[in-house]
KEDRENTI-350297 format. One line per 2 residues: number of its first residue (from 1); for each residue y, x, z of C-alpha. Coordinates in Angstrom, 1 decimal. Each point is the difference from the previous one (the first is absolute). Example, Ala and Ser with C-alpha at 12.3 -4.5 7.8 and 13.67 -1.06 7.14 Angstrom:
KEDRENTI-350297
1> -4.5,12.3,7.8  3.4,1.4,-0.7
//
This chain:
KEDRENTI-350297
1> 2.5,-6.0,2.3  0.5,-3.8,-1.2
3> -1.3,-2.6,2.5  0.4,-3.8,-1.2
5> 0.2,-1.8,3.6  0.4,-3.6,-0.8
7> -3.1,-2.1,-1.3  2.6,-2.7,-0.6
9> 0.8,1.3,-3.7  -1.4,2.6,-2.4
11> 1.8,3.2,-0.7  2.3,-0.2,-2.9
13> 2.1,2.2,-1.6  -0.1,3.9,-0.7
15> -1.7,0.8,3.2  -3.1,-2.3,-0.9
17> -0.5,2.4,-2.9  -0.8,2.7,1.9
19> 1.6,3.7,0.1  -1.7,1.4,-2.9
21> 0.9,-2.7,-2.4  3.8,0.1,1.2
23> 0.3,3.4,-1.1  -2.1,0.1,-3.1
25> 2.3,-2.8,-1.6  3.2,1.9,1.0
27> -1.9,3.2,-1.7  -0.8,-2.0,-3.0
29> 3.6,-1.5,0.0  1.0,3.9,-0.2
31> -2.0,0.8,-2.8  0.1,-3.0,-2.3
33> 3.9,-0.7,0.4  0.7,3.0,-2.1
35> -1.3,-0.5,-3.4  -1.0,3.3,-2.2
37> -2.1,2.9,0.6  1.1,1.7,3.4
39> -0.6,2.5,2.9  -0.9,-1.6,3.6
41> 1.7,2.2,2.4  -1.1,0.1,3.5
43> 0.7,2.0,3.5  -2.6,0.8,2.6
45> 0.0,-3.0,1.8  0.4,-2.5,-3.1
47> -3.1,2.0,-1.6  -1.9,-1.1,3.2
49> 1.4,-3.5,0.0  -1.0,-0.8,-3.9
51> -3.3,1.6,0.1  -1.1,-2.3,2.8
53> 0.6,-3.2,-2.1  -0.4,1.1,-3.8
55> -2.2,2.5,-1.6  1.5,2.6,-2.3
57> -1.6,-1.8,-3.1  1.1,-3.5,0.8
59> 3.7,1.7,0.4  -0.4,1.9,-3.6
61> -0.8,-3.7,-1.7  3.5,-0.8,0.2
63> 1.5,2.7,-2.5  0.3,2.7,2.9
65> -0.5,3.3,-2.0  0.2,2.4,3.1
67> -0.1,-0.5,4.0  2.1,2.9,1.4
69> 1.6,0.9,3.4  3.5,0.2,0.7
71> -0.6,3.6,1.8  -2.2,1.3,-3.2
73> 2.1,3.0,-1.9  2.7,-0.8,-2.7
75> -2.4,-0.1,-3.2  0.9,-0.5,-3.7
77> 2.1,-2.9,-1.1  -1.3,-3.1,-1.2
79> 2.9,-2.0,-1.2  -2.4,-2.6,-2.0
81> -1.2,-1.0,3.5  1.5,-1.9,2.8
83> -0.1,0.8,3.7  -0.8,-2.3,2.5
85> 0.2,1.0,3.5  -1.7,-1.7,2.9
87> 1.3,1.7,3.0  0.9,0.0,3.7
89> 4.0,-0.1,0.5  0.2,3.4,2.0
91> 2.7,2.2,-0.1  -2.6,2.7,-1.7
93> -1.2,-2.2,-2.5  3.4,-1.4,-1.0
95> 1.1,3.8,-0.5  -3.0,0.9,-2.0
97> 0.9,-3.3,-2.3  3.7,1.7,-0.2
99> -1.0,3.4,-0.9  -2.3,-1.5,-2.9
101> 2.8,-2.0,-1.3  2.1,3.2,-0.6
103> -2.2,0.9,-2.6  -1.9,-3.3,-0.9
105> -3.5,1.2,-1.1  -0.6,-4.4,-1.4
107> 2.0,-2.0,-2.1  0.5,-3.0,2.7
109> -0.2,0.0,3.6  -1.5,-3.1,2.0
111> 0.6,0.4,3.8  -2.1,-2.3,2.6
113> 0.0,0.9,3.7  -2.6,-0.9,2.3
115> 2.9,-1.1,2.9  3.4,-1.2,0.2
117> 2.2,2.6,-1.4  3.3,1.3,2.0
119> 3.4,-0.5,-2.0  0.1,4.0,0.2
121> -3.4,0.3,-1.7  1.2,-2.3,-2.8
123> 3.6,1.9,-0.7  -1.9,3.3,-0.1
125> -2.2,-1.5,-2.7  2.9,-1.2,-1.8
127> 2.0,3.0,0.0  -2.7,2.3,-1.0
129> -0.3,-2.3,-3.3  2.0,2.1,-2.1
131> -2.0,-0.7,-3.0  -0.3,-3.9,0.6
133> -3.7,0.4,-0.3  -0.9,-2.2,3.2
135> -0.8,-3.8,-1.0  -0.2,-1.8,3.2
137> -0.8,0.9,3.6  -1.5,-2.6,2.0
139> -2.1,-0.8,3.0  -3.8,-0.5,0.7
141> -0.9,-0.3,2.9  -3.8,1.5,0.2
143> 1.0,2.3,2.7  -3.5,0.2,1.8
145> -3.7,0.6,-0.2  -2.1,-2.9,-0.7
147> -3.4,0.3,1.7  -1.3,-3.6,0.2
149> 1.3,-3.2,-0.6  1.2,-0.4,3.6
151> 0.8,4.1,0.7  2.6,2.0,-1.1
153> 1.0,3.5,1.3  3.0,2.3,-0.6
155> -2.0,3.4,0.0  2.3,1.3,2.6
157> -2.3,2.8,2.1  1.5,-0.5,3.3
159> 2.7,-2.1,2.0  0.3,2.2,2.7
161> 3.3,0.9,-1.1  1.1,-3.4,1.0
163> -0.7,0.3,3.3  1.7,2.1,3.1
165> 3.1,2.3,-0.8  -1.0,1.7,-3.2
167> 1.0,-3.0,-2.3  -1.2,0.3,-3.8
169> 2.8,-1.6,-2.4  -2.6,0.6,-2.9
171> -2.8,-1.5,1.8  2.1,-2.9,1.3
173> 1.5,-0.8,-3.5  -3.4,-0.1,-1.7
175> -1.2,-2.7,2.2  3.0,-2.0,0.0
177> 0.0,0.1,-4.0  -4.0,-0.5,0.2
179> 0.5,-3.3,1.9  3.0,-0.9,-1.8
181> -1.9,0.5,-3.5  -2.9,-2.3,1.2
183> 2.4,-2.7,1.0  1.7,0.0,-3.5
185> -3.3,0.0,-1.6  -1.3,-2.8,1.5
187> 3.3,-1.9,-0.3  0.3,-0.4,3.7
189> 2.9,-0.3,2.4  -1.5,0.1,3.3
191> 0.9,-0.6,3.7  -0.6,3.2,1.7
193> -1.6,0.7,3.1  -0.9,3.5,1.5
195> -2.4,1.3,3.0  2.6,0.2,3.0
197> -1.2,3.3,1.6  0.2,1.9,-2.9
199> 3.5,1.4,-1.1  -1.9,1.1,-3.4
201> -0.4,-3.7,-1.0  3.1,-1.1,1.4
203> 1.9,2.6,-2.3  -2.1,-0.6,-2.9
205> 0.4,-3.7,0.7  3.7,0.1,0.5
207> 0.6,2.2,-3.3  -2.0,-2.2,-1.9
209> 2.1,-3.1,1.1  3.3,1.9,-0.8
211> -1.1,0.8,-3.6  -1.0,-3.7,-0.6
213> 3.4,-1.3,1.3  1.9,3.0,-2.3
215> -2.1,-0.8,-2.8  0.4,-3.5,0.2
217> -0.5,-1.1,-3.8  -3.2,1.9,-0.4
219> -1.2,-2.4,2.6  0.8,-3.0,-1.1
221> -3.1,-1.6,0.0  -0.9,-3.9,0.8
223> 0.5,-0.8,3.3  -3.4,-1.4,1.9
225> -0.2,-2.4,3.1  -2.1,2.7,1.4
227> 1.2,3.0,-1.0  -2.2,3.4,-0.5
229> -0.2,2.0,2.6  0.0,4.0,0.1
231> -1.8,1.2,3.1  0.6,3.9,0.8
233> -2.5,1.4,2.6  -0.7,3.2,1.3
235> -3.4,1.9,-0.7  0.5,1.4,3.6
237> -1.0,-3.6,1.1  -3.3,0.3,-1.0
239> -1.4,3.6,-0.6  -3.6,-0.9,0.6
241> -0.7,-1.3,-3.2  1.0,2.8,-1.9
243> -2.5,2.2,2.0  -3.0,-2.1,-0.8
245> -2.5,0.7,-2.4  -0.6,-2.9,-2.4
247> -3.2,-2.0,-1.4  1.5,-1.9,-3.1
249> 0.0,1.7,-3.5  3.7,0.7,-0.8
251> 0.5,1.3,3.7  -2.8,2.4,0.0
253> 0.6,1.5,-3.2  3.7,0.6,0.9
255> -1.3,1.4,3.6  -2.9,2.2,-0.9
257> 1.2,1.1,-3.5  3.8,-0.9,-0.8
259> 1.4,-2.4,-2.6  3.1,1.4,-1.0
261> 2.3,-2.3,-2.8  -3.8,-1.6,-0.8
263> -1.7,2.9,-0.6  -3.1,1.8,2.3
265> -0.6,3.6,-0.6  -3.6,0.5,-0.3
267> 0.0,3.4,-0.8  -1.2,1.2,3.6
269> -3.0,-2.4,-0.4  -3.2,1.9,-0.2
271> -1.7,-0.5,-3.1  2.6,-2.5,-1.5
273> 0.0,0.3,-4.3  3.5,1.0,-1.6
275> 1.1,-3.3,-1.2  -0.3,-1.2,3.7
277> 2.2,2.3,1.4  2.7,-1.9,0.3
279> -0.4,-3.7,-0.1  2.4,-3.1,0.1
281> -0.2,-2.7,2.5  2.4,-2.7,-1.1
283> -0.2,-3.6,0.6  1.3,-1.2,-3.3
285> -2.3,2.1,-2.3  -3.1,-0.2,1.9
287> -1.4,-3.3,1.1  -3.1,1.2,1.9
289> 2.8,1.5,2.5  2.0,-2.5,0.2
291> -2.5,-2.3,1.1  -1.6,2.5,2.7
293> 2.7,2.1,0.9  0.1,-2.1,3.4
295> -3.8,-0.2,0.3  -1.8,2.3,2.9
297> -2.1,2.7,-0.5  -3.5,-1.8,-0.3
299> 1.1,-3.2,-2.1  1.5,2.5,-2.1
301> -3.2,2.2,-0.4  -2.1,-3.2,-1.0
303> 2.9,-1.0,-2.6  0.2,3.4,-1.7
305> -3.9,-0.2,-0.1  0.4,-3.2,-1.9
307> 2.2,1.4,-2.6  -1.9,2.6,-0.4
309> -3.1,-2.6,-0.8  2.0,-1.9,-1.8
311> 1.1,3.2,-2.6  -3.3,1.0,-0.3
313> -1.3,-3.7,-1.2  2.7,0.4,-2.4
315> -1.1,3.5,-0.8  -3.3,-1.1,-0.4
317> 0.8,-2.8,-2.6  2.2,2.1,-1.9
319> -3.4,2.4,-1.0  -1.3,-2.6,-2.5
321> 1.7,0.2,-3.3  -2.3,-1.2,-2.8
323> 2.8,-1.9,-2.0  3.5,0.0,-1.5
325> 1.0,-2.8,2.4  -0.9,2.2,2.9
327> 1.5,3.0,-1.2  3.3,-2.4,-0.4
329> -0.4,-1.0,3.3  -0.7,3.6,1.6
331> 3.4,1.0,-1.9  2.0,-2.7,1.2
333> -1.4,0.0,4.0  0.5,4.1,-0.1
335> 3.3,0.2,1.2  -0.8,-2.2,3.1
337> -3.1,1.6,0.3  1.5,3.4,0.0
339> 2.6,-1.3,2.9  -2.5,-1.7,2.1
341> -2.2,3.3,-0.1  3.4,2.2,1.2
343> 0.3,-2.7,2.9  -3.5,0.5,1.2
345> 0.4,3.9,0.0  2.8,0.0,1.8
347> -1.0,-2.7,2.7  -3.2,1.7,0.4
349> 1.6,3.1,0.3  2.5,-1.0,2.6
351> -2.9,-1.6,2.0  -2.2,3.0,-0.2
353> 3.1,2.0,1.3  0.9,-2.5,2.8
355> -3.3,0.1,1.3  -0.2,4.0,-0.2
357> 2.9,0.3,2.2  -1.3,-3.1,2.8
359> -2.9,1.9,-0.1  1.8,3.5,0.5
361> 2.4,-1.0,2.5  -2.3,-2.1,2.1
363> 2.6,-2.9,-0.6  -2.0,-2.7,0.9
365> -0.3,1.3,3.3  3.7,1.0,0.3
367> 1.7,-3.4,-1.2  -2.5,-2.0,2.4
369> 1.8,1.8,3.1  3.4,-0.5,-1.9
371> -0.4,-3.4,-0.1  -1.2,-0.4,3.7
373> 3.3,2.2,0.7  2.1,-2.6,-1.7
375> -1.6,-3.1,1.0  -1.6,0.5,3.2
377> 1.1,0.7,3.5  -2.6,2.1,1.9
379> 1.1,3.6,0.8  -3.2,1.2,1.6
381> -1.8,-0.7,-3.2  2.6,1.4,-2.4
383> 0.3,3.4,2.0  -3.9,0.1,-0.1
385> 0.0,-0.9,-4.1  3.0,2.4,-0.9
387> -1.6,2.9,2.2  -3.2,-0.4,-1.8
389> 1.7,0.1,-3.8  2.4,2.8,1.1
391> -3.5,2.1,0.5  -1.2,-1.2,-3.5
393> 0.4,2.8,-2.5  -0.4,-2.3,-2.9
395> 3.0,-1.6,1.0  3.2,1.5,-1.6
397> 3.1,1.4,2.3  2.4,-2.2,-1.9
399> -2.3,-3.5,1.1  -0.4,1.5,3.6
401> 3.6,0.4,0.0  0.4,-3.6,-0.9
403> -2.4,-1.3,2.7  2.1,1.8,2.5
405> 3.4,-1.4,-1.2  -1.7,-3.4,0.2
407> -1.3,0.4,3.3  3.2,1.5,1.1
409> 2.1,-3.4,-1.3  -2.8,-2.3,1.5
411> -0.1,1.6,3.7  3.5,1.7,0.1
413> 0.6,-1.6,3.1  -3.4,0.3,1.7
415> -0.1,1.8,3.2  -3.4,1.5,-0.6
417> 1.0,1.4,-3.9  -2.4,2.5,-1.0
419> 2.7,0.9,-2.7  0.8,3.8,1.0
421> -3.6,0.8,-0.1  -0.3,-1.6,-3.5
423> 2.9,2.2,-0.9  -2.0,3.2,1.3
425> -3.2,-0.9,-1.9  2.1,-0.9,-3.2
427> 1.3,4.1,0.5  -3.5,1.2,0.5
429> -1.2,-1.9,-3.1  2.6,2.0,-2.3
431> 3.3,-3.0,0.1  2.8,2.5,-0.4
433> 2.8,-0.4,2.4  2.6,-1.3,-2.2
435> -2.6,-2.7,-0.6  -0.6,-0.6,3.5
437> 4.0,-0.7,0.6  -0.6,-3.3,-1.9
439> -1.5,-1.7,3.1  2.8,0.2,2.3
441> 2.6,-0.6,-3.1  -2.2,-3.2,-0.9
443> 0.6,-0.9,3.7  3.7,0.2,0.1
445> 0.5,-1.8,-3.6  -2.8,-2.7,0.4
447> -1.0,-0.2,3.4  0.4,-2.4,2.1
449> 3.6,0.0,1.1  1.1,0.4,-3.8
451> -1.8,-3.4,-0.7  1.0,-3.5,0.6
453> -2.9,-2.1,-1.1  -3.4,-0.5,1.6
455> -1.7,2.6,-2.7  -3.5,-0.2,2.0
457> 0.3,-3.7,1.3  -0.2,1.0,3.6
459> 3.7,-0.4,1.3  -1.1,-3.6,1.7
461> -2.7,-2.1,0.9  0.8,-2.5,-2.9
463> -0.5,2.8,-2.3  -3.1,1.4,1.0
465> -1.4,-3.5,0.5  1.0,-1.1,-3.8
467> -1.7,3.4,-1.0  -3.2,-0.8,1.7
469> -0.3,-3.5,-1.1  0.9,1.4,-3.7
471> -3.0,2.2,0.1  -2.1,-2.3,1.8
473> 0.5,-2.8,-2.6  0.2,2.1,-3.0
475> -2.6,2.5,1.0  0.0,3.9,-1.5
477> -1.5,-0.1,-3.6  0.6,4.0,0.0
479> 0.9,2.2,2.4  1.7,2.4,-2.4
481> 2.4,-2.9,-0.9  0.9,-1.4,3.6
483> 3.3,1.1,-0.4  3.0,-1.8,-1.1
485> 3.6,1.5,-0.4  2.6,-1.2,2.1
487> 1.9,-0.9,-3.1  -2.5,-3.5,0.7
489> 1.8,-0.7,2.9  3.2,0.1,-1.4
491> -1.1,-2.1,-3.2  -1.7,-2.8,2.3
493> 3.0,-0.1,2.0  2.3,-0.5,-3.1
495> -2.2,-2.5,-1.6  0.7,-2.0,3.2
497> 3.6,0.6,0.1  -0.6,1.9,3.3
499> 0.9,3.6,-0.6  2.4,0.5,3.0
501> 3.7,0.5,-1.2  0.4,2.5,3.4
503> -2.3,2.3,-1.8  0.9,-0.7,-3.4
505> 3.4,-1.0,-0.5  1.6,-1.0,-3.1
507> 2.8,1.9,-1.5  3.2,-2.1,0.5
509> 3.2,1.7,-0.7  -0.1,-0.5,-4.2
511> 1.1,-3.6,-1.3  -1.4,0.9,-3.2
513> -3.7,0.0,1.8  -1.7,-3.8,-0.4
515> 0.1,-1.7,3.6  -3.6,-0.3,1.6
517> -1.7,-2.9,0.2  -1.3,0.2,3.5
519> -2.0,-3.4,-0.2  -2.1,1.0,-2.5
521> -2.2,3.0,-0.5  0.9,2.4,-3.5
523> -2.3,-0.9,-3.2  0.7,3.7,-1.3
525> 0.1,3.0,2.0  0.5,3.6,-1.0
527> -1.0,2.5,3.1  1.1,3.4,-0.6
529> -1.8,2.5,2.4  2.3,2.9,1.0
531> -2.4,2.9,-0.1  -2.5,-1.8,-2.6
533> -2.6,-2.4,-0.1  -3.6,0.1,0.0
535> -2.7,-1.2,-2.5  -1.5,-1.8,3.0
537> 3.3,-1.6,0.5  0.2,-1.0,-3.8
539> -3.3,-1.3,-0.1  0.9,-2.2,3.2
541> 3.0,-1.4,-2.0  -2.1,-0.7,-2.9
543> -3.1,-2.0,2.1  3.5,-1.8,1.8
545> 1.6,-1.3,-3.3  -3.7,-1.1,-1.1
547> -0.1,-2.1,3.0  3.6,-1.3,-0.3
549> -1.2,-1.1,-3.6  -2.9,-1.9,1.2
551> 2.0,-1.8,2.7  2.2,-1.0,-2.2
553> -2.6,-1.0,-2.7  -1.9,-1.8,2.9
555> 3.1,-1.5,1.5  -0.9,1.2,3.6
557> 3.6,0.5,0.8  1.9,-1.4,2.9
559> 3.2,-2.6,-1.1  2.5,3.0,0.2
561> -2.0,2.2,-1.9  -1.6,2.5,2.2
563> -3.5,0.5,0.2  -1.8,-2.4,2.3
//
């Protein structure tokens, strides 16, 4: 996630473009730098990366005759075409390219690698090029999934292998490579801080710093008075945010239906039309989605209705065609009319399915208790509310388990904990034993002893008083959106230049890294969450950035550049 913490200056450079635009520029350079008819060859990961930022029709506009996959079986020769590879520089991919070079299918090979290539990989490609068909090998650092302008993902299913004694080198390498690609694509050489109580964060931070030191020329970007910051934090510091049901559009669709590479599978929705069994949700190609993705469910419903009303009004205006001019106007507006029709159908179908799921799973009742568990310290009420929902047959076993997980985190140290009783109730509801083992595992990995911060704002009198004061002044507009991720505290501390070094030390053993400017807060930050960020946190960063821009525009900043 990419927050801007200082309102004293506008965000500039590649980071200000947003993740999708940066990756799209790389892909466009790849397909336009090779003139003539060509085949674009992708691997499994770059297929997803490219599909997030460009449609197939957009790619085909650049003299791309065919889009192929690196893992496809060897087919007929096409020496009249040029092969343009856009793949990750993994050992497996390099081997596949070398195998293809032994019996070249294409007349020319142009190889673009999405990350820093090892000398071993470059030598292997050179040795395999007996027919001298390789024209160029370049590095293009679009090696991550661009989800929102402020949010990217590496698509790593789990980072469990980065914790404990079972070190997963492949996962570690992918995480480090992804962070390095983000830095290179944003043209950023940052100061680096990491969460002190997380060995995984420290290892990632140290490895990234060591690579910047080793690859000094790649990171020879313009020095700044206040260097950008890479902050590596651990998901374990806030296990509450991923457990909560969300009520904003993007978060709800992902939580209840699943967003996979900008696509939503609606094939299991009752009565869905064939053309809506899979829909695309993209900030770049769907203006309505871009404008409403962070709205809550109630406001979203009103905006979908307004969209339908607008469409009906345009439909009515097109019914009357009495003249040649009317016919011409209809034909000219037809593409826009069809596009609007598709947009209306898609969002009405999504809203209908979300409403059906919310009602079927009693999510209004579940979410209210989730929010109370996350935001309020009232043990006796919590026990009654959780017990009531555990007895509710409309609530799914998974939702019941999440309630108990939240209860376990909040009241872990309570002497009158009802956790054992709740575990027995979950077993009686049909939750299998292996799922029940998630409860002690969560407490071991993410419980009070594993955290360094004040997740529930209850560790000190001042934290409790601040929380109560904020609730009293601001009020709670919506009981379903009371919660704020722990990341909000971290960004606030960063913006005020008060993030404690004892908990988030700098990596300092590498001379190539820029020296931190401790007198001023960083203006640009990349927060990398080992274990994955949530859509709620992405929304937080979006609103945080908007607030910083407003402060800058209004001049509401102290002389040091920190928010007043």
